[in-house]
N, C-alpha and C positions, 0 to 999 in steps of 0.2 A: 674300217678294220685293218686295212693294209697300212694305213698311216701309223697305227699303234704298233703293228708288227715291225715296221722299219725304224721306229723311233730309237730303239736301243742300238741298232746296227750302225746308225750314223752318229751316235754320241761319241765325241772325242774323249780321250782319257782312259779308255778301256785297256790300254797297253800294259797296265800294271797287274792285270789278272794273270795268274800262273796256275798251272796244273800240277798238283802234288801227287805223290804216289798213293796216298790215301784216297784221293779223288778218283784216280784210275781204278783202284781196287773196288771202290763203291760203284763205279760205272760198270765194271765187269760183272759184279754181282747183280746189279739192276738189269743188265742185258740178259743174264741167264733167266731171271724171273720173267722178263718180258717175252722171251722166246717161249717159255713154258705156257704163259697165258695166251700168247698168239696161237700156239699149236692147239691148245684146248679150244680156242675160238674156232679154228678151222675145222676141228673134229665136230664141234657142236653144229656148225653150219652144214657140214656134210650129212650128219645124222638127220637134221631137220629137213633137208632137201630130199633125202632118201625116204623119210617117213611120209613126206608130202606125195612123193611119187607112188608110194604104196596105198595111201589113203584115197587119192583121186579115183583110181579104178574101182575101189570098194564103194565109194560114194555113188559112182555112176551105176554100178550094179544094184545098189540099194534103191536108187531112183527108178530104175527100170522094173524092179520087182514091185514097187509101190503103185505102179500104173501111171497113166498119163492124166494129169490134171494141171490146172493153172498154177496151183501152189507148188507142185513138184517141178514145173518148168522154172518157176521163180527160184526155187532152191538150187536147181542145177546151174542157172546162170549166176546166182550169187556165189556158189561154190567155185566156179571158174574164176570169177572176179577176185574172190578171197585168195585163191591159189596164186594168181598173178601178183597180187599185192604182197603176199608172203615171199614169193620168189624175188621180188624187187627189194624187199627188206633184207632178205638173206644176202643178196648181192651187196647191199650197202654195208652190212655187218662184216661181210668177207673183206671188203676194202679197209674197214677200220682195223681189222686184225692184220691185214697185209702191211699197212703202214706201221703198225706196232712191231711186226716181225722185221721189217726193213730197218727200223730204228735200232733194234737189238743187234742185228747182224752188222749194221754199220758201226755201232759203238765198239763191238768186238774187233772188227777189222781196223778201226782207227787206233785202238789201243795196241793191237798186235803189230801193226806196221807204222805206227805214229804218223798216220795220214790225216792231214788237216781237211782234205776234201771229203774223205769218208766221215770224219767227225761232223762236218757241216751238213752233209747229206743225211746223216742219222738224225740230227736235231730237226732238220726240215721235215723228215718223215714223222717225227713225233708231233710236230706242229700240225701237220695234216691229219694225223690220227685224232688229236684233240679237237681240231676244227670240225671234222666230219662227225665225230661223236657229239659235239655240242649242237650241231645243226640237227642231228637226229633227235636229241633230247628236246630241243625246242619244238620240233615237229610233233613229237609225242605229246608234249604239254599242250600245244595248240589243239591237237586232235581231241584230247580228253576234255579240254575246256569247251570246245564246240559240242562234244557229246553231252557234257553236263548241262550246258545251256539248252540243248535240244530236249533232253529228258526232263529238265525242269519246266520247260514250256509245255511239253506234252502233259505232264502231271498237273500243271496249273490249268490247262484248258479242260481237263477232265474232272477237276474237283468241283463239287457243288457247294455253293455258299448258302 
């Protein structure tokens, strides 16, 4: 993957590229939308984590009211595991939005101060944003494929011929 990322950076002849005022304007508009979506993402992650913090005590109270049994102990441990998985996912999603936000602010800084370093850092953050997002999508697809195979095998084992 790194070879593909570096392929264009090492290609000679890119000196003829130039930045036009229309490109700068488009980058500034893009950065404003990117900030908007990043902030929405931060708010969404915050709401989800707060909801989880409210739901966990309610689940614990419902379990205690239901009494002690093996099935309730299973649900309690499964709930804790689910909460940990959700918190890890929210951390991952937070970093996706953080890279998106850094891209947007870096583009704005680069256009305002004509800073090549800020411009390069901004695009590096966008690359990290898409890389992390891609890894997350691949993980989701693998999880659903495994779930589909599991459910299919369970259904096949229970069917009567």
